[in-house]
C-alpha positions as CSV (number, residue, x, y, z in Angstrom):
1,M,-6.2,-15.0,7.1
2,T,-5.7,-18.4,5.9
3,G,-6.9,-17.6,2.4
4,D,-4.6,-14.4,2.4
5,R,-1.6,-16.7,3.4
6,L,-2.5,-19.1,0.6
7,E,-2.8,-16.2,-2.0
8,R,0.6,-14.9,-0.8
9,L,2.2,-18.3,-1.3
10,R,0.6,-18.8,-4.7
11,S,1.8,-15.3,-5.9
12,A,5.5,-15.8,-4.7
13,L,5.6,-19.2,-6.4
14,E,4.1,-17.8,-9.5
15,R,6.4,-14.8,-9.8
16,E,9.8,-16.6,-9.1
17,L,9.2,-20.1,-10.8
18,A,6.8,-19.7,-13.3
19,P,5.0,-22.9,-12.7
20,T,3.1,-24.7,-15.5
21,E,1.0,-26.3,-12.8
22,L,0.4,-25.5,-9.1
23,S,-1.5,-26.7,-6.3
24,I,-1.5,-25.7,-2.8
25,R,-3.3,-27.6,0.2
26,D,-3.6,-25.9,3.4
27,D,-2.7,-28.6,6.0
28,S,-3.0,-26.0,9.1
29,A,-5.8,-27.7,10.9
30,A,-4.0,-30.7,11.2
31,H,-1.2,-29.0,13.0
32,A,-3.5,-26.9,15.5
33,G,-1.9,-26.6,18.9
34,H,1.7,-27.1,17.3
35,A,4.0,-24.6,19.0
36,G,5.3,-23.7,15.5
37,A,1.8,-22.9,14.1
38,R,1.8,-19.4,15.9
39,E,4.2,-18.5,13.3
40,G,2.0,-19.3,10.3
41,G,0.4,-22.2,8.5
42,H,1.4,-25.6,7.0
43,F,0.9,-26.0,3.3
44,H,1.6,-28.6,0.9
45,V,2.7,-27.6,-2.6
46,K,2.8,-29.5,-5.8
47,I,4.6,-27.6,-8.3
48,V,5.8,-28.3,-12.1
49,S,8.0,-25.8,-13.3
50,A,11.1,-25.8,-15.9
51,A,13.3,-24.3,-13.3
52,F,13.7,-27.8,-11.8
53,T,15.0,-29.5,-15.1
54,G,18.3,-31.0,-14.3
55,R,18.3,-30.3,-10.5
56,S,18.3,-32.7,-7.6
57,R,15.2,-32.6,-5.2
58,I,17.5,-30.7,-2.6
59,E,18.1,-28.0,-5.4
60,R,14.4,-27.8,-6.3
61,H,13.3,-27.3,-2.6
62,R,16.0,-24.6,-2.2
63,L,14.6,-22.7,-5.1
64,V,10.8,-23.1,-3.8
65,Y,12.2,-22.0,-0.1
66,A,13.9,-19.2,-1.9
67,A,10.8,-18.0,-3.8
68,V,9.0,-17.9,-0.4
69,A,11.6,-16.8,2.0
70,G,9.9,-13.6,2.7
71,L,6.8,-15.4,4.0
72,M,8.4,-17.9,6.1
73,G,7.5,-17.3,9.8
74,R,5.3,-14.4,8.6
75,G,2.3,-16.5,7.5
76,I,3.8,-19.7,6.7
77,H,5.6,-22.3,9.2
78,A,6.2,-25.2,7.1
79,L,6.0,-26.7,3.5
80,S,5.5,-30.2,2.2
81,I,7.0,-29.7,-1.4
82,E,6.4,-31.8,-4.8
83,A,8.7,-30.2,-7.1
84,I,8.6,-31.5,-10.3
85,A,10.1,-30.8,-14.0
86,P,7.7,-30.9,-16.8
87,D,9.5,-33.8,-18.7
88,E,8.9,-36.0,-15.6
89,L,5.1,-35.6,-16.1
90,K,5.4,-37.8,-19.1
91,K,7.1,-40.8,-17.5
């Protein structure tokens, strides 16, 4: 089940944000027993996308949440997000 959630998350992010880099870590085991865990897993997402260029941290997070809105509460309970513009990798 966890692998399916991870793949749906990856697919949604790739489709909506066309990342040049994407890594997803499943942190669900660390939240076992948490009331919200029944709604889905906890994931850490590190994503590099041109869609983030010139946008604030809040705007970037909103883009990520919009991309995965259909999964929230249906396989995903929480996200920890690192959203990076490609030009920031060179710094």
